N, C-alpha and C positions, 0 to 999 in steps of 0.2 A: 547719148548713150544716157539712160534714165540716171537723172543726178542721185536720186534716194534707192529704188530698188529694180529689179532685172526682170522684166517678163520672158517668161518661157519662150523657145521658137515653137513656128508651126509645126516643125517635126514632131516636138514633142506632144504639142496638145493633140495632134492626130493620133499620136500613141496613145495618152492619157483616157481619150476617147474609146478608144478600144478595147481597153480595161474592164474586164465582169465588174471587178469590186475597185473602189476607189477609195483614199485616204481621203480624211478631212484636208490635210495639206494638195493632195493630187486635184480635190474639187475648188479650193481658193485659188489655185494656179490656173484653172480653166476658165474660173471667173474673172480673174484679172485680164488674160489671154484675150477674152472674148471680149472686156470692157476697152481694153486698149486699143482693138479692132475696131469697135463700133467709135470710140471717139475722134480716131484718125479717118474715119469714113465718113461722119459728120452725122450717123444716127440719131435720131428722137434721145434727148435726154433721159427722158421717165426711161424706155425701156433699156437703155444703159444701166441706170442704175439698178432697174431689174436683175441684171445680169450681175451687177458689180454689190450686191449687198446681200444675193440670195434670199427675196422676199418672204418665201415661206417661213412662219418661225416654228424652230425648235427648241428645245428644252437646251437651258444656258448651260449645264453641265455637259453637255456633247458637242461645245463649241470652243474650239484653241485658240489661242491669239494668233493674228491674222498675221499672213507674210506682208513684208515692207513693200513689196511690188504692189499688192491690192489694194492694201492701205493707202499708198501714194497715188494711184489712179483713180481711186474711186472718191479718195479727197479732193483731185481737179476735178472731177466731173460734177460733185454734189456741192462744191464752192461756187461752181458756175451755174447751177440748178439756182442757187439761194440767192445768191446776189447778181445774176444776171450781165459775170462781166468774168472774165478770166481771170484766174490767182496771178498777180504779178511777179515773176519769177525771177527775184532779182539776188545777189548775193547777199544782201541786207535778210529778206526774207526767210531765203532757203536756210540761214542759220537759225532762225528764228524757228521754222517748223521742223526743221530735222530732230532735234531732240524730241519732239513731242512722236513723232513716227519710233522712234527707237525707243520713247517708251512703252507705247501700246504694244508695240510688237516684243518686245521682253528682251533688246539687243541693249543689256546693260553695260558693255565696252564703247559702244560707239554712244550709248547716253551719255557716260562719264567723262568722254573725251569731246561733248560737245562745247563750242567755245562760251554758249550763252547758258551752260548749267553752272551757276555758282558754288565754290565748295565754300559756303558758309554754313554749309548743311551736308553731314554725309550724306552721300548717295546711296539711295536703296530703291529698288522697285517697290516695295511694300509699302514707300510713302507713298504720300499724295502729290500734287503740285500748286506750287504756289508761284504765279505768272505774274511779272511787274511788267510792265510798259508805259510808255505812253500815250495819253488819250487819243486813242482812235488808229490805231496803229495794226490790228488786226488780231488780236485778243481774245475778244467776245467771240467774234463770227469762225475763228478757228476751232474754237471749242464746241462752237455750237454743231458746226461740219461733224466732227469727230464724235459727236453725241447721238447725233441722228444717226451715223454710220457704223457704230458700236451699239445700236440699241438691242439686238437681239442677240445680244452675245454675253459672255461672261465678264466682259469688261464693260457693259452698261453702268451710266449713270444720268441723273437728274439736275437740271438747271433751274436754278433761281437768281433773279436778278435780285441785288441786294435790297435793295426800297422799295421791290413788291413783296419781301419777306416782311419787312418792319411794316407793310400797309396791312398782309395778311396779319399781322401779329395785332396791330391796334383795333383789327375789325372783330376779334375773337368778342364773344360774349360769354361771360362766366368761367369756371375754372375747368370746366371738362371741355370747350372748346379749344382754350390754351393748351391741354393737354395733349389733344389731337394735332396740334400746330406744332408741336414739341417734337412731339413721336415721329412727325411727317419730317422734320427739318433733322433730327439725327438717329434718322435709321438710314441703310444702303449707303451708296456712294452718290456725294453729291456735289457739284459745281455750283458753287455762289460767287457771283459775277457783281463787278464794282463794287467790291468792298471797301467801305474807308469811307464812301461818298452817301451812303444811307443818313438819313435826320434819326436823332435820338428816338426812340419807340415812346409811345405814352399811350399807356392805357391801366388807367388809375395807378400812375406811378410811370414818374419816366425812369429807362434803363436803356442801356448799351448791349443791346439785343446779341450783337455778335461775340460780345465776351462771354456771353450764355452758352450760345452755340459752340464755338470752339471750344471751349472750355468741356463742353458737355461728348462733343464727339470726342475728344481726346482721350479722355476717360474712356468711354465706349471702343477705341482704337478701329473709329471708323474712318475710311479712304476718304481724304475731300479734296477739293480742286477747288483754288480760290485764284481767281485774276481782281487788279486791282491795278492803279498807275501810281508812276512815282508823284510826289508832293510837285504843285502848281510852283511851287518857288525852287524845287532843286530837283529838274527833267534830269533825266539818267540817273541819278543818285540812289543805288541801290540800298545802301547803308541809312541812309534818309527817309526812304520806303519802309524799312523792315522799323524804325522807331517809330514813325506813328503809329505800328499797330499797339505799341507799348503806351503812346502817348496817351493813346485814344480807350483802349482796352484792358490798360495793365499789365504790368510787370510780369504775369502769371500766364498771358495770352503768348506773350514776346517770347517767353522760354521756349515754349512749346511749340512755336514756330518751326525750330530747328528739329524738333524731334516728329513732327506730322510732316514736314512738306522736304522734297528735292527742290530747290529755288533755281527759277529759269527767269531768265531777261529776254522782253523783247525789246528789241533795236529797233531804230527809223520812227519818224516821224509821221504825222496822221495823215491816211488816204484819204480821211472825208472830202469829199467836192473835188476829189478827181475825176 
C-alpha cells in the first residue's frame, strides 16, 4: 500500500475518462493514476512527468491544492529525474517527507500529528516552514523537487541559496540595483537554502543580510521557507539551531521565527557519497 496517498483504481479511472466535465480533483486523480501506471511499467521519466505535472500552464487561481497521492507519486518521479537514483524510502526518510506532503496538500491534522513537526511554534498552514537537519540529509533536494512540481500552481515558490543571495547583493552597484535586489528577495513566497552558512555581506559596509530579509518579510507577511543545519558542535539539537538565529541575526529575528514558521526537523545522517 502507498505509504502516503492512495491512487484510484483502474475502474474509477475509466469512469472518470468517460465524464464530459471533469473537476480539478478528477483531473489530478487521473494524472496520478497515469503517473503511477507509467512508473510501474518503466515508461520514460520525461513523459511520465508530463502526465504528472500537467505541463500546460494555467492561471494560478484555477489550481487547487494537489491530492496527496498525486504529490507523492510525482515527488518520487521528479526525485529520480533530478538525482538519477530512487528516493531512499526508510522509516527515517518517510518521517522527514510526510510533513511536507501534508503541508502542501493542506492536511492540517496529519501535519500537526507528524513526529518531526516541533511544538516550539504554534502550527498553522498559513505560516512558512523552517526545516532544520544535519548536513546532506536531503533538505535541499526535497525542497528543490517540490519547487519544480508546484511551479505552475498557487503554491509555487522561488529558491535562493543563502550564499548566492549575498553574492547578488555584493554585486549590486548603486541604490537602484540594491532596491531591485531587495524587492526580489522580499516579494512572493521564497525558499532560502543553507541560511546561517552565508558570509557577512560587504557592499560599502558590513551587513548581516538575512537579518534585514527576515525582518522585512515578517513585516510584509510574506510566506517564507528556510532550510538550515544544526550547529556543527550540536548535531540534532533543535534549540541550539534556533538559538544560532538569535546569536547571528539578533533577538528580533529569533522572536519572529515562532510567528513566521512551522518548525520541522529532518532526521538522519548525510546521504552524500552513498
